[in-house]
C-alpha positions in Angstrom: 34.3 -99.6 140.1 31.6 -102.3 139.8 31.5 -104.1 136.4 28.2 -104.1 134.6 26.7 -107.5 133.6 25.8 -108.3 130.0 22.0 -108.6 130.1 22.1 -111.6 127.7 24.4 -113.5 130.0 24.2 -112.9 133.7 27.4 -114.8 134.0 29.4 -112.5 131.8 31.3 -109.5 133.2 32.0 -106.8 130.5 35.5 -105.4 130.6 35.9 -101.7 131.5 39.5 -100.6 130.8 39.1 -96.9 130.3 40.9 -96.1 133.6 43.7 -98.2 132.5 44.0 -96.6 129.0 43.4 -93.1 130.1 45.1 -93.0 133.5 45.6 -89.3 133.6 41.8 -88.8 133.5 40.3 -87.3 136.8 38.1 -89.6 139.0 34.9 -87.6 138.5 35.2 -87.9 134.7 36.1 -91.5 134.8 33.0 -92.2 137.1 30.8 -90.3 134.5 32.0 -92.4 131.7 31.4 -95.6 133.5 28.0 -94.5 134.4 27.2 -93.9 130.8 28.6 -97.3 130.0 26.2 -98.9 132.5 23.4 -97.0 130.9 24.3 -98.3 127.4 24.4 -101.9 128.6 21.1 -101.5 130.6 19.1 -100.1 127.6 20.8 -101.8 124.6 18.5 -104.8 124.5 15.4 -102.7 123.9 16.8 -99.7 122.0 19.6 -101.4 120.0 22.0 -98.6 120.8 25.0 -100.5 119.7 25.5 -103.9 118.0 25.3 -106.7 120.5 28.6 -108.1 119.0 30.3 -104.9 120.2 29.2 -105.1 123.8 32.2 -107.1 125.0 34.5 -104.6 123.4 32.3 -101.5 123.9 35.0 -99.8 126.1 37.5 -99.8 123.2 35.1 -99.5 120.1 32.7 -96.9 121.4 34.2 -95.2 124.4 37.9 -95.1 123.8 37.2 -94.2 120.1 35.0 -91.3 121.2 37.5 -90.1 123.8 40.4 -90.0 121.3 38.3 -88.2 118.7 36.9 -85.8 121.2 40.5 -84.9 122.2 41.5 -84.1 118.7 38.4 -81.9 118.2 38.9 -79.9 121.3 42.7 -79.8 121.5 43.9 -79.7 117.9 40.8 -78.7 115.9 39.8 -75.9 118.1 36.1 -76.7 118.7 34.4 -74.2 121.1 31.1 -72.6 121.9 28.5 -75.0 120.7 29.2 -78.5 119.1 26.3 -80.4 117.2 26.5 -84.2 117.1 24.6 -84.9 114.0 22.8 -88.4 113.9 23.9 -88.9 117.6 21.6 -91.9 118.2 23.6 -93.5 121.0 25.4 -90.4 122.2 28.7 -91.3 120.7 30.8 -89.0 120.5 28.5 -86.2 121.7 27.9 -87.4 125.3 31.5 -88.4 125.7 32.7 -84.9 124.5 30.2 -83.2 127.0 31.6 -85.2 129.8 35.2 -84.4 128.9 34.8 -80.7 128.0 32.0 -79.1 130.2 33.0 -75.7 129.0 31.6 -76.5 125.3 27.9 -76.9 124.9 26.7 -79.9 122.9 23.5 -80.4 120.9 22.7 -84.2 120.2 20.6 -84.3 117.0 18.6 -87.5 115.9 15.3 -88.4 114.2 14.7 -91.5 116.5 12.4 -90.3 119.1 13.1 -93.3 121.4 16.9 -92.9 121.2 16.5 -89.2 122.0 14.4 -90.0 125.0 17.4 -92.3 126.0 19.7 -89.5 125.5 17.7 -87.0 127.5 17.6 -89.6 130.4 21.3 -90.2 130.2 21.9 -86.4 130.3 19.8 -86.1 133.4 21.5 -89.1 135.1 24.9 -87.8 134.4 24.1 -84.4 135.5 25.4 -82.8 132.2 24.3 -79.3 132.1 26.1 -78.5 128.9 24.3 -81.2 126.9 20.9 -81.2 125.1 19.1 -83.8 123.0 16.7 -82.8 120.2 14.5 -85.1 118.1 14.4 -83.5 114.6 15.8 -84.2 111.1 18.9 -82.3 110.7 17.6 -80.4 107.7 14.8 -79.0 109.8 17.2 -76.8 111.8 17.3 -73.1 111.1 19.5 -72.2 108.0 23.1 -71.2 108.7 22.7 -72.0 112.4 25.5 -74.4 112.8 29.4 -73.4 113.3 30.8 -76.7 114.6 29.4 -80.3 114.2 30.5 -83.8 114.2 29.2 -87.2 113.0 30.1 -90.9 113.8 28.5 -93.3 111.4 25.8 -90.9 110.3 26.3 -91.3 106.5 29.0 -91.3 103.9 30.8 -87.9 103.2 28.7 -87.1 100.2 25.3 -87.7 101.8 26.4 -85.9 105.0 27.3 -82.7 103.4 24.4 -82.7 100.9 21.6 -83.1 103.4 23.1 -80.6 105.9 24.6 -77.9 103.8 21.9 -75.3 104.5 22.1 -75.5 108.2 25.8 -74.6 108.2 27.2 -71.1 108.5 29.7 -69.9 105.9 33.1 -71.1 107.0 31.5 -73.5 109.4 33.3 -76.8 110.0 31.7 -80.4 110.0 34.0 -83.1 111.4 33.5 -86.7 110.3 34.9 -89.8 112.2 36.1 -92.1 109.6 38.0 -95.5 108.9 41.0 -95.8 106.7 38.6 -95.8 103.7 38.0 -92.0 104.1 40.1 -91.1 100.9 37.7 -93.0 98.7 34.6 -91.2 100.4 36.3 -87.9 99.6 37.1 -89.0 95.9 33.4 -89.9 95.6 32.0 -86.4 96.5 30.3 -84.9 93.5 32.0 -82.0 91.8 29.1 -79.7 92.4 29.3 -80.2 96.2 32.9 -79.4 96.2 31.9 -75.8 95.4 30.2 -75.7 98.7 32.5 -77.8 100.9 36.3 -78.1 101.1 37.4 -81.6 102.6 40.6 -81.8 104.5 42.3 -84.4 106.7 42.7 -83.4 110.3 44.4 -86.3 112.2 44.7 -90.1 112.6 44.6 -92.0 115.8 44.7 -95.7 116.8 42.6 -97.3 119.5 44.3 -98.8 122.6 43.8 -102.3 121.1 44.4 -103.2 117.6 46.5 -101.6 114.6 43.6 -100.2 112.6 43.9 -96.6 112.0 41.0 -94.1 112.4 40.8 -90.6 111.0 39.2 -87.3 111.5 38.2 -85.5 108.3 36.7 -82.1 108.3 34.6 -80.4 105.6 34.5 -76.6 105.6 31.5 -74.8 104.3 32.5 -72.2 101.7 31.0 -68.6 101.8 29.2 -69.6 98.5 25.3 -69.7 99.0 23.0 -72.1 97.3 
């Protein structure tokens, strides 16, 4: 595979270690992941998709992170049918999930029209028939329309479940990709919100490099109505 070049330094070759870390992944999937990597690098200067500081380690911080989280959602948490990526922005983890699991439909939701246009372009370039991107505030979606959703860097737990509570079906599940600080976010959820959402730890994981632990936390919408 060719290595993309950092647009800020034509002499710098960015590492791409996904085939090494996920050696059992099939060739077609690896090629799609690498193609998305190329697209992120190409458009990052104009769209600020990821922090420029993370470009040299994008394969671990963004791609490996999304791959590991997606595996947990699909294999352990039982996501099926339709998964919403709320506040998708740069397509992590939604596009990665869509590449890995073509049997699940993915809706990428974001308010930034320019980023959504990038997502649509990436979806087309990758030939992802199971992924769509929509430019809209999440609260504008129809009430009780979501059964499964995920967020990565959208907001803290309290804000996430507050602004989205009406668009989730009763007993729907909202997954949150979090750092080791997630217990504090759970503790900070206002008591009134806990009557609508039940928080629960799903799983922990570590990236291929480093010792920092990341977590998947889910909040389940109760049957209680507003």
